[in-house]
Structures are given as C-alpha cells and as structure tokens.
C-alpha positions as CSV (number, residue, x, y, z in Angstrom):
1,M,0.2,-0.1,-0.1
2,S,1.5,3.5,-1.1
3,P,2.3,5.9,1.8
4,A,-0.3,8.5,0.3
5,R,-2.9,5.8,0.0
6,I,-2.2,5.1,4.3
7,L,-2.3,8.6,5.0
8,R,-5.7,9.2,3.4
9,L,-6.9,6.3,5.5
10,T,-5.5,7.5,8.6
11,I,-6.6,11.2,8.5
12,P,-10.3,10.6,9.1
13,W,-9.5,8.7,12.3
14,L,-7.3,11.7,13.4
15,A,-10.1,14.1,12.9
16,L,-12.5,12.1,15.2
17,P,-13.0,13.7,18.9
18,T,-11.2,11.6,21.2
19,S,-14.3,11.0,22.8
20,A,-16.0,9.5,20.1
21,I,-13.2,6.9,19.8
22,A,-13.5,5.9,23.6
23,H,-17.2,6.0,23.1
24,A,-17.4,3.6,20.3
25,A,-14.7,1.5,22.2
26,A,-16.7,1.8,25.7
27,P,-18.7,-1.5,26.6
28,G,-22.7,-1.0,27.1
29,P,-24.2,-1.7,30.7
30,V,-24.5,-5.3,32.0
31,Y,-28.1,-5.7,33.6
32,T,-28.9,-7.8,36.9
33,L,-32.3,-8.0,38.5
34,I,-33.6,-5.3,40.7
35,G,-36.9,-5.3,43.1
36,A,-38.7,-7.9,44.5
37,H,-41.2,-7.9,41.7
38,N,-39.4,-10.6,39.6
39,T,-41.3,-13.6,38.3
40,L,-39.4,-17.3,37.3
41,T,-42.8,-19.8,37.0
42,Y,-43.8,-23.0,35.2
43,T,-46.7,-25.0,34.6
44,F,-47.2,-28.7,33.8
45,T,-50.1,-31.0,33.5
46,Q,-51.0,-33.4,36.1
47,A,-54.3,-35.4,35.5
48,G,-55.5,-33.2,32.8
49,A,-55.2,-30.1,35.3
50,A,-52.8,-27.6,35.0
51,N,-50.4,-27.1,38.2
52,H,-48.1,-24.2,38.9
53,G,-44.9,-23.5,40.8
54,R,-42.3,-20.6,40.8
55,F,-39.1,-20.1,42.2
56,K,-38.4,-17.7,44.7
57,K,-34.4,-17.4,44.3
58,F,-32.6,-17.0,40.7
59,T,-29.7,-14.6,39.6
60,V,-29.7,-13.2,35.8
61,R,-27.3,-11.1,34.1
62,F,-27.9,-9.9,30.4
63,D,-25.0,-8.1,28.7
64,P,-26.9,-7.1,25.2
65,G,-23.9,-5.6,23.8
66,A,-21.3,-8.9,24.3
67,K,-24.8,-10.6,23.6
68,T,-24.6,-13.0,26.8
69,L,-27.5,-13.7,29.1
70,T,-26.9,-16.1,32.5
71,V,-29.1,-17.3,34.5
72,R,-29.1,-19.3,37.8
73,I,-31.5,-21.0,39.5
74,D,-31.5,-21.9,43.3
75,M,-33.7,-25.4,42.9
76,R,-34.3,-25.5,46.6
77,S,-36.3,-22.3,46.1
78,F,-39.5,-23.7,44.1
79,D,-42.8,-23.7,45.6
80,T,-46.1,-24.9,43.9
81,G,-48.0,-24.0,47.2
82,D,-49.1,-27.0,48.2
83,A,-46.6,-29.1,50.8
84,Q,-47.3,-32.5,49.5
85,R,-46.7,-31.9,46.0
86,N,-43.5,-29.9,47.0
87,S,-42.4,-32.6,49.0
88,I,-42.7,-35.1,45.9
89,L,-41.3,-32.7,43.3
90,G,-37.9,-31.9,45.7
91,G,-37.7,-36.0,46.0
92,R,-35.2,-37.8,43.8
93,D,-37.8,-38.8,41.4
94,F,-38.3,-35.1,40.3
95,F,-35.6,-31.9,41.1
96,D,-33.3,-34.1,43.5
97,V,-32.5,-30.8,45.1
98,A,-30.6,-32.7,47.7
99,R,-28.4,-33.7,45.0
100,Y,-28.6,-31.1,42.2
101,P,-29.5,-27.7,44.0
102,Q,-28.8,-25.5,41.0
103,A,-30.1,-24.9,37.3
104,R,-27.9,-23.1,35.2
105,F,-28.6,-21.6,31.5
106,T,-25.9,-19.9,29.5
107,A,-26.9,-18.2,26.1
108,T,-23.9,-19.1,23.6
109,R,-25.8,-17.2,21.0
110,L,-28.3,-14.5,21.2
111,Q,-30.4,-13.7,18.2
112,R,-32.8,-10.7,17.2
113,T,-35.9,-11.8,16.0
114,S,-38.9,-9.9,14.7
115,S,-40.7,-10.2,18.1
116,G,-37.2,-9.4,20.0
117,Y,-34.7,-12.0,20.9
118,L,-33.8,-15.8,21.0
119,A,-31.1,-16.8,23.4
120,T,-29.9,-20.3,22.4
121,G,-27.4,-22.3,24.6
122,P,-27.0,-25.0,27.5
123,L,-29.5,-25.6,30.0
124,T,-28.1,-27.7,33.1
125,L,-30.8,-29.3,35.1
126,R,-30.7,-32.3,37.7
127,G,-27.3,-33.0,36.2
128,V,-28.3,-33.4,32.7
129,T,-27.4,-30.1,30.1
130,R,-29.4,-29.8,26.5
131,T,-29.3,-26.9,24.3
132,V,-32.5,-25.3,24.6
133,S,-34.1,-21.7,22.6
134,V,-35.7,-19.3,24.9
135,P,-37.5,-16.5,22.9
136,F,-37.7,-12.9,25.0
137,T,-38.4,-9.5,24.5
138,W,-36.0,-6.7,25.9
139,R,-37.2,-3.1,26.4
140,I,-36.0,-0.1,28.3
141,V,-38.9,1.8,30.1
142,E,-38.4,5.0,32.5
143,T,-40.0,4.2,35.9
144,G,-39.3,6.8,38.6
145,G,-36.8,8.8,37.1
146,R,-34.5,5.9,36.7
147,R,-34.3,3.6,33.4
148,V,-35.4,0.1,34.2
149,G,-34.8,-3.0,31.5
150,L,-37.6,-5.5,31.0
151,L,-37.0,-9.2,30.1
152,E,-39.9,-11.3,29.5
153,G,-40.6,-14.3,27.5
154,S,-41.5,-18.2,28.0
155,T,-40.2,-21.6,26.5
156,V,-41.7,-25.3,26.5
157,L,-39.3,-27.9,28.0
158,E,-39.9,-31.5,28.2
159,R,-39.1,-32.6,31.5
160,L,-37.9,-36.2,30.5
161,D,-35.4,-34.7,28.3
162,F,-33.4,-33.7,32.0
163,G,-34.7,-36.7,34.1
164,V,-37.5,-35.4,35.7
165,G,-40.0,-38.0,36.9
166,R,-38.4,-41.6,37.4
167,G,-39.8,-44.4,38.1
168,E,-44.1,-44.4,37.9
169,W,-43.6,-40.7,37.0
170,R,-42.2,-41.5,33.4
171,A,-45.3,-42.1,32.0
172,T,-47.3,-39.4,30.5
173,E,-50.7,-40.5,30.9
174,W,-51.3,-38.9,34.2
175,L,-48.0,-36.6,34.4
176,G,-47.4,-34.5,30.9
177,N,-43.8,-33.9,29.6
178,A,-44.2,-30.5,28.5
179,V,-43.6,-27.7,31.0
180,T,-43.8,-24.0,29.9
181,V,-41.7,-21.7,31.9
182,R,-42.4,-18.1,32.3
183,F,-40.6,-15.1,33.0
184,A,-41.1,-11.6,33.8
185,L,-37.8,-9.6,35.2
186,R,-36.8,-6.1,35.9
187,M,-33.2,-5.4,35.5
188,A,-31.3,-2.4,36.1
189,P,-27.5,-1.3,35.0
190,A,-24.6,-3.4,37.5
191,A,-21.8,-1.8,38.5
192,R,-18.9,-3.1,36.4
C-alpha cells in the first residue's frame, strides 16, 4: 500500500474527537435483577389439570452489547403452593434438590428476531445438559426517574429430557411431559 493511501485512510481517524473514539470502544451496561417483583414460574399438567409453581431465588445477568445471558436458579427455592406436592417434586424422582441444588442456563448465541430475541445455549437441570432456545423481549422503560430494563418471555421444556420424573412418574398419561416456563424480570445496569 502506498504511503499516500495510508495517509488518506489515517486522516479521518485523526479528525475524530477523542471522546468519540472512546465511546465507540466503551462497553455497554450489564443488567442484573432489581426489586422484589421478578417472576420465574412453571406450569405442568397433572391428571388433565394445569398446576403452577415458581422459583423464589434466582440470578440473571444480561449484557446486550456482548450478547450474553446467564441464569442461575436455586432449585431448592421452588414452590407449588402445596406442601405434599413440594415434598414429591423436591425428591429423588423429580428435582432431587439435595443432589442438584442449582440449574444453569448460559446463552452462547443471542439473535435478534422479528419479535425480540432468541437466546440459545446449554441448560443444565438435574445434572443433565441440553441445548435449548428461549425467546424473549427486551425493552427499556422510565420508571420513577430511573431507566429500567424489562426482560420477558416463555419457553416449553420437556421434563423427561432432563430426567425429571423417574420410576412410575416417567409415564405421561397422568403427568404431562411439557412444562411451560415463564419469566418477567426487572433489571438495571450493574456496577462494572
């Protein structure tokens, strides 16, 4: 490349203000959960009736710029609102929370879609890892003078893919295989 061509390519960069160059290289915010109104719920069918549960403890980290989404769920924090059902679901045939106290999802690919985003990556539940895709929406709103991100979506998992439901519970006549997971999260930029 000739010295004149190198000079023509270099001069436009030299004309940029230093703040513009720094801004182009600066990473965007990373968002984490705020407040007490975040929900992570699941719905399954038992004997033809819909049953619902929720997780009370979980963490989420979303970096739109780096296209990463990480979720950690404390499996011991699940609740169906029924003590007997909780005892069964927490046991060895289902979540086996004594041996597998945490579930993890890490998006290795984040794509824009016509309705929002699609996060794809490994989900580890009950010691089994499978690749799943989770559609979600992301928007920034102004509330109380603060910019807050809202991350919402749902996906359907098949419980038997993760070994949830062993022994007599493997049959799907009384306990459906499909489990719908829904989430509605309020997030704000975290300190780097």
